[in-house]
C-alpha positions as CSV (number, residue, x, y, z in Angstrom):
1,M,-9.1,29.1,-21.4
2,G,-11.3,26.0,-21.9
3,F,-10.9,23.0,-19.6
4,G,-13.0,20.2,-21.2
5,G,-15.6,22.7,-22.3
6,V,-15.5,24.7,-19.0
7,Q,-14.2,28.2,-19.3
8,V,-11.8,29.3,-16.7
9,A,-10.3,32.6,-17.8
10,H,-8.7,35.7,-16.4
11,S,-10.3,38.7,-18.0
12,K,-8.3,41.6,-19.3
13,N,-10.5,43.7,-17.1
14,H,-9.6,41.6,-14.1
15,I,-9.8,44.0,-11.1
16,A,-6.4,42.9,-9.7
17,T,-4.7,44.3,-12.8
18,M,-5.5,47.7,-11.4
19,Y,-3.0,47.4,-8.6
20,K,0.4,45.7,-8.3
21,N,1.2,46.6,-4.7
22,L,-0.4,47.8,-1.5
23,R,-0.3,51.5,-2.2
24,Q,-2.0,51.0,-5.6
25,Y,-4.6,48.9,-3.7
26,V,-5.1,51.7,-1.3
27,N,-5.7,54.1,-4.2
28,F,-8.1,51.6,-5.8
29,L,-10.1,51.3,-2.6
30,E,-10.3,55.1,-2.4
31,S,-11.5,55.3,-6.0
32,R,-14.3,52.9,-5.2
33,G,-15.3,54.8,-2.0
34,E,-14.1,52.0,0.2
35,L,-11.3,53.9,2.1
36,L,-11.0,56.9,4.4
37,R,-7.8,58.8,5.1
38,V,-7.1,59.9,8.7
39,R,-4.7,62.8,8.7
40,E,-4.9,63.6,12.4
41,F,-2.4,61.9,14.7
42,V,-3.8,58.6,16.1
43,D,-1.6,56.7,18.5
44,P,-0.7,53.1,17.5
45,Q,-0.8,52.4,21.2
46,L,-4.5,51.5,21.8
47,E,-6.1,54.4,19.9
48,M,-5.8,53.0,16.3
49,S,-7.4,49.7,17.3
50,E,-10.2,51.5,19.1
51,V,-11.0,53.6,15.9
52,A,-10.8,50.4,13.7
53,D,-13.0,48.5,16.1
54,R,-15.7,51.1,15.9
55,M,-15.4,51.2,12.1
56,S,-15.4,47.4,11.6
57,K,-18.6,46.9,13.6
58,Q,-20.5,49.3,11.3
59,P,-23.1,47.7,8.9
60,G,-21.2,45.8,6.2
61,G,-17.8,46.4,7.8
62,G,-17.5,50.1,7.4
63,K,-14.5,51.5,5.5
64,A,-10.8,50.7,5.3
65,L,-8.7,53.2,7.2
66,L,-5.4,54.7,6.3
67,F,-3.8,56.5,9.3
68,E,-1.4,58.9,7.6
69,N,0.1,60.3,10.9
70,S,1.3,57.4,13.0
71,G,4.2,59.3,14.7
72,T,6.6,57.4,12.4
73,G,7.4,57.6,8.7
74,F,4.9,54.9,7.9
75,P,1.2,55.2,7.4
76,V,-0.9,52.4,8.9
77,L,-3.6,50.6,6.9
78,M,-6.4,48.8,8.8
79,N,-9.7,47.1,7.9
80,M,-8.4,46.7,4.3
81,M,-10.4,43.4,3.9
82,G,-13.1,44.2,6.5
83,S,-16.2,43.9,4.2
84,E,-17.4,41.4,1.7
85,Q,-16.8,44.0,-1.1
86,R,-13.2,44.7,0.0
87,M,-12.5,41.0,0.5
88,S,-13.7,40.5,-3.1
89,Y,-11.4,43.3,-4.4
90,A,-8.5,41.8,-2.5
91,L,-9.1,38.5,-4.3
92,G,-9.3,40.4,-7.6
93,V,-13.1,40.1,-8.3
94,E,-16.2,42.1,-8.0
95,K,-18.0,39.6,-5.7
96,L,-17.0,36.5,-3.8
97,G,-19.2,34.4,-6.0
98,D,-16.9,35.1,-8.9
99,V,-13.9,33.5,-7.3
100,E,-16.1,30.6,-6.0
101,K,-17.1,29.9,-9.6
102,K,-13.4,30.0,-10.7
103,F,-12.6,27.3,-8.1
104,D,-15.6,25.3,-9.1
105,S,-14.6,25.3,-12.8
106,F,-11.0,24.4,-12.1
107,F,-11.7,21.5,-9.8
108,S,-14.5,20.2,-12.0
109,A,-12.1,20.2,-14.9
110,L,-9.4,18.3,-13.0
111,M,-11.8,15.7,-11.6
112,Q,-13.8,14.9,-14.7
113,P,-13.6,11.2,-15.5
114,R,-11.5,10.6,-18.6
115,Q,-12.2,7.3,-20.4
116,N,-9.5,7.3,-23.1
117,L,-6.2,8.7,-24.1
118,R,-7.7,11.5,-26.1
119,E,-9.7,12.8,-23.2
120,K,-6.7,12.5,-20.9
121,L,-4.6,14.6,-23.4
122,R,-7.2,17.3,-23.2
123,L,-6.2,17.8,-19.6
124,L,-2.7,18.9,-20.6
125,P,-3.6,22.6,-21.3
126,T,-5.0,22.7,-17.7
127,L,-1.7,21.3,-16.3
128,R,0.4,23.6,-18.5
129,Q,-1.7,26.6,-17.3
130,A,-1.2,25.6,-13.7
131,S,2.6,25.5,-14.2
132,R,2.4,29.1,-15.1
133,W,1.1,30.0,-11.7
134,L,4.2,28.6,-9.9
135,P,6.1,31.3,-8.0
136,R,9.4,32.4,-9.6
137,T,12.6,33.7,-8.0
138,V,14.0,36.6,-9.9
139,R,17.2,38.7,-9.7
140,A,17.2,41.4,-7.0
141,E,14.8,44.2,-7.8
142,E,14.5,47.5,-6.0
143,G,11.0,47.0,-4.7
144,C,11.2,45.9,-1.0
145,R,14.9,46.8,-0.9
146,Q,14.7,50.5,-1.6
147,Q,15.7,51.1,2.0
148,V,18.0,48.7,3.9
149,E,18.7,48.7,7.6
150,L,21.4,46.2,8.7
151,A,21.3,47.7,12.2
152,P,17.6,47.1,12.5
153,D,15.3,48.7,15.1
154,L,11.6,47.5,15.3
155,G,10.9,50.7,17.2
156,K,10.8,52.6,14.0
157,L,7.7,50.8,12.8
158,P,4.2,51.8,14.0
159,I,3.5,48.5,15.6
160,L,0.2,48.4,17.5
161,Q,-0.8,47.6,21.0
162,C,-4.5,46.8,20.4
163,W,-6.0,46.2,23.8
164,P,-5.2,47.4,27.4
165,H,-4.1,44.0,28.8
166,D,-2.0,43.0,25.8
167,G,1.5,42.0,26.8
168,G,2.9,44.7,24.6
169,R,3.0,45.7,20.9
170,F,2.2,43.0,18.4
171,I,2.8,42.6,14.6
172,T,-0.7,41.4,13.6
173,L,-0.5,40.9,9.8
174,P,2.9,39.2,9.4
175,L,3.6,36.9,6.4
176,V,6.0,34.5,8.2
177,H,8.2,32.5,5.7
178,T,9.8,29.3,6.7
179,R,11.1,26.2,4.9
180,D,10.9,22.5,5.6
181,L,14.4,21.5,6.6
182,H,14.4,18.3,4.6
183,S,12.3,19.0,1.5
184,G,12.8,22.7,1.2
185,T,9.0,23.2,0.8
186,R,8.0,26.8,1.7
187,N,5.3,27.8,4.1
188,V,3.8,31.2,4.5
189,G,1.8,31.5,7.8
190,M,0.4,34.3,9.9
191,Y,1.6,34.1,13.5
192,R,1.3,37.1,15.7
193,M,4.6,38.5,16.9
194,Q,5.0,40.3,20.2
195,V,7.8,42.9,20.2
196,F,10.2,42.4,23.1
197,D,12.8,45.0,22.1
198,G,14.2,46.6,18.9
199,Q,15.7,43.3,17.7
200,T,13.5,40.5,19.1
201,T,9.9,39.3,19.1
202,G,8.0,36.2,20.0
203,M,6.9,33.7,17.4
204,H,3.4,32.5,18.2
205,W,3.0,29.4,16.1
206,H,0.6,26.8,17.6
207,R,1.5,23.1,17.7
208,H,-0.9,22.4,14.8
209,K,0.8,24.9,12.5
210,T,3.3,24.2,9.8
211,G,5.7,26.8,11.2
212,A,5.8,24.8,14.5
213,R,6.6,21.6,12.6
214,H,9.4,23.3,10.7
215,Y,10.7,24.6,14.1
216,E,10.8,21.0,15.5
217,Q,12.8,19.9,12.5
218,Y,15.5,22.5,13.1
219,K,15.4,21.8,16.8
220,A,16.1,18.1,16.2
221,A,18.9,18.9,13.9
222,G,20.5,21.5,16.3
223,Q,20.3,24.3,13.7
224,K,19.2,27.9,13.7
225,M,16.0,28.4,11.7
226,P,16.0,31.1,9.0
227,V,12.8,33.2,8.9
228,A,11.6,36.1,6.9
229,V,8.6,38.2,7.8
230,A,7.0,40.2,5.0
231,L,4.4,42.9,5.4
232,G,2.1,44.3,2.8
233,G,2.5,43.9,-0.9
234,D,-0.3,42.6,-3.1
235,P,-3.2,42.0,-0.6
236,I,-3.6,38.5,-2.1
237,Y,-0.6,37.5,-0.1
238,T,-2.2,38.3,3.2
239,Y,-5.2,36.2,2.3
240,C,-3.2,33.2,1.1
241,A,-1.2,33.2,4.4
242,V,-4.3,32.3,6.3
243,A,-6.0,30.1,3.7
244,P,-6.5,26.5,4.9
245,L,-4.3,24.9,2.3
246,P,-3.1,21.2,2.6
247,D,0.3,20.7,4.0
248,N,3.1,21.3,1.5
249,V,1.0,23.3,-0.9
250,D,2.8,26.6,-1.6
251,E,0.7,29.6,-0.6
252,Y,2.1,31.5,-3.6
253,L,0.7,28.9,-5.9
254,L,-2.7,29.8,-4.7
255,A,-1.8,33.5,-5.2
256,G,-0.7,32.8,-8.7
257,F,-4.0,31.0,-9.5
258,L,-6.1,33.8,-8.1
259,R,-4.0,36.5,-10.0
260,G,-3.4,34.5,-13.2
261,K,0.3,35.1,-13.0
262,P,3.3,33.9,-11.0
263,V,4.4,35.6,-7.8
264,R,7.9,37.1,-8.3
265,L,10.2,36.3,-5.4
266,V,13.6,37.8,-4.3
267,R,16.2,36.4,-1.9
268,C,16.6,38.1,1.4
269,L,19.9,39.8,2.2
270,T,20.8,38.1,5.5
271,Q,18.8,34.9,5.4
272,P,18.4,32.1,2.7
273,V,14.6,32.8,2.4
274,D,12.7,34.2,-0.6
275,V,9.9,36.8,-0.3
276,P,7.7,38.6,-2.8
277,A,9.5,41.4,-4.5
278,D,6.6,43.8,-4.2
279,V,6.0,43.6,-0.4
280,D,6.3,46.8,1.6
281,I,8.5,45.7,4.5
282,V,10.7,42.7,5.1
283,I,11.9,41.7,8.6
284,E,14.7,39.1,8.2
285,G,16.0,37.0,11.1
286,Y,16.2,33.6,12.7
287,V,14.8,31.5,15.5
288,D,17.4,29.5,17.6
289,P,15.8,26.3,18.9
290,A,18.6,26.0,21.4
291,E,17.2,29.0,23.3
292,P,14.5,28.4,26.0
293,P,11.0,29.5,25.0
294,T,10.0,33.0,26.2
295,I,6.7,34.0,27.8
296,E,4.5,35.8,25.3
297,G,1.1,37.4,25.8
298,P,-1.5,38.1,26.9
299,F,-3.1,39.1,23.6
300,G,-6.7,40.2,22.8
301,D,-7.5,37.4,20.3
302,H,-10.0,36.6,17.6
303,T,-12.2,34.7,20.0
304,G,-13.1,37.9,21.7
305,F,-11.2,36.9,24.8
306,Y,-7.6,37.3,25.8
307,S,-5.3,34.4,25.1
308,L,-3.2,34.1,28.2
309,P,0.6,34.1,28.6
310,E,2.4,31.0,27.3
311,A,6.0,30.1,26.3
312,Y,6.9,30.5,22.6
313,P,10.2,30.7,20.6
314,R,12.1,34.0,20.3
315,F,12.7,35.6,16.8
316,H,16.0,37.6,16.3
317,V,16.0,40.3,13.7
318,T,19.0,40.6,11.4
319,A,17.8,43.2,8.9
320,I,14.8,45.3,7.9
321,T,14.2,46.4,4.3
322,H,11.3,48.4,2.9
323,R,10.0,50.4,0.0
324,R,10.4,54.2,0.2
325,D,6.6,54.6,0.2
326,A,6.0,51.6,2.4
327,I,2.6,51.3,4.1
328,Y,2.4,49.3,7.4
329,P,-0.6,46.9,7.3
330,A,-2.2,45.9,10.6
331,T,-5.4,44.4,11.9
332,V,-7.3,44.2,15.2
333,V,-9.1,41.1,16.4
334,G,-11.6,40.8,19.2
335,I,-15.3,40.4,19.8
336,P,-16.9,39.8,16.3
337,P,-17.5,41.1,13.8
338,Q,-14.0,42.3,12.9
339,E,-12.0,42.2,9.7
340,D,-11.1,38.5,10.2
341,A,-14.8,37.6,9.9
342,Y,-14.8,38.7,6.3
343,I,-11.6,36.9,5.6
344,G,-13.3,33.8,7.0
345,K,-16.3,34.4,4.8
346,A,-14.0,34.3,1.7
347,T,-12.5,31.0,2.9
348,E,-16.0,29.6,3.5
349,R,-16.9,30.2,-0.1
350,I,-13.6,29.4,-1.8
351,F,-12.9,26.1,-0.2
352,L,-16.4,24.7,-0.4
353,A,-15.7,23.4,-3.9
354,P,-12.6,21.3,-2.9
355,I,-14.4,19.9,0.1
356,R,-17.4,19.0,-2.0
357,M,-15.5,17.5,-4.9
358,A,-12.7,15.7,-3.1
359,M,-14.5,14.4,0.1
360,L,-18.1,15.2,0.6
361,P,-20.1,15.5,-2.6
362,E,-23.4,15.7,-0.7
363,I,-22.6,19.1,0.7
364,V,-24.7,21.8,-0.9
365,D,-23.6,24.8,1.2
366,M,-21.7,25.7,4.4
367,H,-22.0,28.8,6.6
368,L,-19.7,29.9,9.4
369,P,-21.5,32.6,11.3
370,F,-19.4,35.6,12.4
371,E,-20.4,35.0,16.1
372,G,-18.8,31.5,15.8
373,V,-15.3,33.1,15.4
374,A,-14.4,30.7,12.6
375,H,-14.3,27.4,14.4
376,N,-16.9,27.3,17.1
377,L,-20.1,27.1,15.1
378,A,-20.9,25.8,11.6
379,V,-24.1,25.2,9.7
380,V,-24.0,22.7,6.8
381,K,-26.7,21.9,4.2
382,I,-26.5,18.5,2.5
383,N,-28.4,16.5,-0.1
384,K,-29.5,13.6,2.1
385,T,-30.0,10.2,0.5
386,Y,-29.4,7.6,3.3
387,P,-29.7,7.2,7.0
388,G,-26.9,8.3,9.3
389,Q,-25.7,10.9,6.8
390,G,-25.7,13.7,9.3
391,E,-23.4,11.9,11.6
392,K,-21.2,10.9,8.6
393,I,-20.9,14.6,7.7
394,A,-19.9,15.5,11.3
395,N,-17.2,12.8,11.4
396,A,-15.8,13.7,8.0
397,L,-15.6,17.5,8.7
398,W,-14.1,17.0,12.2
399,G,-11.3,15.2,10.4
400,A,-10.8,17.7,7.6
401,G,-8.0,20.3,7.8
402,Q,-8.9,23.3,10.0
403,M,-12.5,22.0,10.3
404,M,-11.1,19.6,12.9
405,F,-11.3,22.6,15.3
406,N,-15.1,22.9,14.9
407,K,-17.0,22.6,18.1
408,M,-20.7,22.9,17.3
409,L,-22.2,21.7,14.0
410,V,-25.7,22.0,12.7
411,V,-26.6,19.8,9.7
412,V,-29.8,20.5,7.7
413,D,-31.2,19.5,4.3
414,G,-33.9,20.7,2.0
415,E,-34.8,24.2,0.9
416,V,-33.2,26.1,3.7
417,N,-31.1,29.2,3.3
418,I,-28.5,28.5,6.0
419,E,-27.5,32.2,6.1
420,R,-30.9,33.1,7.4
421,Y,-31.2,32.4,11.1
422,D,-35.0,32.1,11.1
423,E,-35.0,29.4,8.4
424,V,-32.3,27.4,10.3
425,C,-34.4,27.6,13.5
426,A,-37.5,26.6,11.7
427,C,-35.7,23.5,10.3
428,V,-34.4,22.6,13.8
429,Q,-38.0,23.0,15.2
430,Q,-39.4,20.6,12.6
431,R,-36.7,17.9,12.4
432,F,-34.6,17.9,15.6
433,R,-35.4,15.3,18.3
434,P,-33.0,15.9,21.2
435,D,-33.3,12.4,22.5
436,V,-31.8,10.8,19.3
437,D,-30.5,13.6,17.1
438,V,-27.7,14.9,19.3
439,Y,-24.3,13.4,18.4
440,F,-21.3,14.0,20.6
441,G,-17.6,13.5,19.7
442,R,-14.2,14.4,21.0
443,G,-11.1,15.7,19.2
444,P,-8.7,18.5,18.5
445,L,-9.8,22.1,19.4
446,D,-8.2,25.4,18.8
447,V,-5.5,26.0,21.5
448,L,-7.2,29.4,22.1
449,D,-10.4,27.6,23.2
450,H,-10.4,28.5,26.9
451,A,-13.5,26.3,27.6
452,A,-11.9,23.0,26.6
453,Q,-11.1,20.7,29.5
454,A,-7.6,20.3,28.2
455,C,-5.6,22.7,26.0
456,G,-6.4,21.9,22.4
457,Y,-8.6,18.9,23.1
458,G,-12.3,18.6,24.1
459,G,-15.8,17.8,23.1
460,K,-17.8,18.3,20.0
461,L,-21.5,18.5,19.3
462,C,-23.6,17.8,16.2
463,I,-27.3,18.7,15.9
464,D,-28.8,16.6,13.1
465,A,-31.7,18.6,11.8
466,T,-32.1,16.7,8.6
467,R,-35.4,15.0,7.6
468,K,-35.5,11.6,9.1
469,L,-35.7,8.5,6.9
470,P,-37.6,5.3,7.9
471,E,-34.5,3.6,9.1
472,E,-33.9,6.5,11.5
473,A,-37.3,6.2,13.2
474,S,-37.1,6.2,17.0
475,S,-39.1,4.5,19.7
476,S,-38.4,7.5,22.0
477,P,-41.4,9.6,22.7
478,Q,-41.7,12.8,20.5
479,H,-41.6,15.8,22.8
480,E,-43.9,18.6,21.7
481,K,-41.9,21.7,22.2
482,K,-43.2,25.2,21.4
483,L,-39.9,26.9,20.9
484,T,-36.6,26.1,19.1
485,Y,-34.5,27.6,21.9
486,R,-34.7,29.5,25.1
487,F,-32.0,31.6,26.7
488,T,-32.1,31.6,30.6
489,H,-30.0,32.6,33.6
490,H,-30.7,29.4,35.4
491,A,-31.6,25.8,34.6
492,E,-35.3,25.2,34.0
493,E,-37.1,21.9,34.4
494,N,-39.7,20.8,31.9
495,T,-38.9,23.7,29.5
496,D,-41.0,24.3,26.4
497,S,-38.0,24.5,24.1
498,L,-35.9,22.0,22.2
499,I,-32.7,23.7,23.3
500,Q,-32.1,25.6,26.5
501,V,-28.9,27.7,26.9
502,I,-27.9,28.9,30.4
503,F,-25.9,32.2,30.7
504,D,-24.4,34.2,33.5
505,N,-26.7,36.8,35.1
506,K,-24.8,39.7,33.6
507,V,-25.6,38.6,30.0
508,D,-28.4,40.4,28.2
509,L,-30.6,37.5,27.0
510,A,-32.1,39.8,24.3
511,D,-28.7,40.3,22.6
512,L,-28.8,37.3,20.3
513,A,-25.3,38.0,18.7
514,T,-23.6,38.2,22.1
515,C,-25.4,35.1,23.4
516,V,-24.3,33.0,20.3
517,W,-20.7,34.3,20.7
518,L,-20.6,33.4,24.4
519,M,-22.2,30.0,23.8
520,G,-19.4,29.1,21.3
521,N,-16.6,30.3,23.5
522,N,-17.8,29.2,27.0
523,V,-18.9,25.6,26.2
524,D,-17.1,22.3,26.1
525,P,-19.8,20.0,24.8
526,A,-18.4,17.0,26.6
527,R,-18.8,18.8,29.9
528,D,-21.5,21.4,29.4
529,C,-24.1,19.7,27.2
530,C,-26.7,17.1,28.0
531,V,-30.2,15.9,27.0
532,R,-32.7,16.1,29.8
533,S,-36.5,15.6,29.5
534,G,-36.4,16.0,25.7
535,T,-34.4,19.2,25.8
536,L,-30.7,19.8,24.8
537,V,-29.3,21.8,27.7
538,I,-26.2,23.9,27.1
539,D,-24.4,25.5,30.0
540,A,-22.8,28.6,28.5
541,R,-21.9,30.3,31.8
542,G,-18.3,31.2,32.5
543,R,-16.3,29.7,35.2
544,H,-19.3,28.6,37.2
545,K,-18.8,26.4,40.3
546,S,-21.1,23.7,38.9
547,K,-18.8,23.3,35.8
548,N,-15.7,22.1,37.8
549,I,-13.3,24.1,35.6
550,T,-9.6,24.0,36.6
551,R,-8.0,25.9,33.6
552,R,-7.4,29.6,33.7
553,W,-10.4,31.6,32.4
554,P,-9.7,34.8,30.4
555,E,-11.6,38.1,30.3
556,A,-13.5,39.4,27.4
557,I,-11.8,42.1,25.4
558,C,-12.8,45.7,26.0
559,A,-11.1,49.1,25.5
560,S,-10.2,51.0,28.6
561,P,-12.4,54.0,29.6
562,E,-9.3,56.2,29.1
563,T,-8.8,55.1,25.5
564,I,-12.5,55.4,24.8
565,A,-12.5,59.0,26.2
566,A,-9.3,59.9,24.2
567,V,-10.8,58.7,20.9
568,D,-14.1,60.4,21.6
569,Q,-12.3,63.7,22.3
570,K,-10.5,63.7,18.9
571,W,-13.2,62.1,16.8
572,D,-14.3,65.3,15.2
573,K,-10.8,65.8,13.8
574,L,-10.6,62.3,12.2
575,G,-12.8,63.0,9.3
576,L,-14.9,59.9,9.9
577,G,-18.3,61.5,10.1
578,A,-20.6,61.4,13.1
579,L,-19.3,60.0,16.3
580,I,-19.5,56.2,16.4
581,E,-19.9,54.9,20.0
582,S,-17.3,52.5,21.3
583,P,-18.5,48.9,21.0
584,S,-16.7,48.2,24.3
585,L,-19.4,50.0,26.2
586,R,-21.7,47.2,25.2
587,Y,-19.4,44.5,26.6
588,R,-17.9,46.0,29.8
589,R,-20.8,44.5,31.8
590,L,-19.3,41.1,31.0
591,L,-16.0,41.9,32.8
592,S,-15.3,40.4,36.2
593,G,-13.7,43.5,37.6
594,S,-10.4,41.8,38.3
595,G,-8.5,44.5,36.3
596,G,-6.5,42.0,34.2
597,A,-6.6,39.6,31.3
598,E,-7.7,36.7,33.6
599,A,-11.1,36.6,35.2
600,L,-9.6,34.8,38.3
């Protein structure tokens, strides 16, 4: 279809037409050599996550895994989006660049200046096409209702415990459906759910999330909050649930755009909530705001550290329905890279166009390194045309959607491939002057950020490595430094590097990926960064006495020796090729030895 001369079409050979539900997606991945079936029994308690962790850290993300023997009637699918190729397939394209082009074309068409009535009328086909992507509620279909349990028991599902110090079993890929009490606007979010017993779980929605806002509305009105949790179905639903959409934009509108057809919804049996007809499993229930919050956690989180126990609402299950051939989808998060890194990669590419066109036209590219666990580290390339533009970019991004959680930002310009670490370092070496090109800020942080001085609030750091214009000339002496950065175990005076990062003695300074991951997690720029003698000094040690930290400090996530040994022993029977060593062996040296989720 042409939008003002720009073609935005859904081809008849569109990959997504090859599957209409999760089982068909599994078959598709297998036909492309992207999935391995595991027929040997693997325990959902700790063992599946250990196998998936080993696979996800293989070059390019390894393969998707279908555990056919979970000890229940449900196979378990893991790592289904854990590579750039599988992430592309989930979005219905051969490569991520295809969906990026689709967004570019659509937003360009919408935002073209229109000088007269005739040009404005040419926009009507675009708007008419967009109306066809709206989700539609249909009469009850068999689909997700082939099996109905009105006396529900969560114990029948192969719900995982991923890490040894987790508070219990967690549903890790739930599509949590809620509605705004006043407007009726739907939200589909992904909030982990700890299983307390056969009929109740926690509902871990953070204060910044839409689900939490809906909860506060029902609490103020003194009403129970209907909730439906869907699992599986078209893999596009899972992506859309974590996409950083503006408030009040329906996630299923995005799914309709990406698929080129509307999502078909059906009404739940016991709650006034609609869910996609083709999902595998639906858990219906409610949250009662009149109940006191329940302690939930710890949980081995996407930061690579345990998030510690906190109070969250309790979800009560009223019914479970599912397909006869239902597959239970799950994911494991922890020290990167994991499956969520590739989901974040897709978001980085897809939402670059809206950011560029609606807010920051000077942005050329953006990169969120895997080691930055989504929020902690970002590199942005801009087309610089005026002084102070680097700081402007920092302020704008720190106020834009989920980028408000970003903690460390590097801004560059020119011919730099920002996905190449050596090119970024070379740019910093040439253009960064610590005395004048460090920009500090404060603002919201992810509530999982354990280094922040206060939960969800702390410092931010911008390194302006753009070429300097005449107006940005500085009277400060230029320090001739030989190195871009130096990793050390103690502070050094008069260092020969522009950036010095201090780590605990047990950190291997030659392990670049681990050092970058720890730097992002263990630093609050307002407390742990300063410029001294022409060097930006970053204290990335843990709870060190010099840092005056009063908050609880969590442990890094590692599998237990017992789980590692159990998986090693059965590896030859799994059909996954030569033994892959446990990644946790690499990180156990980081543990404090306290034996729990907290290092203190």
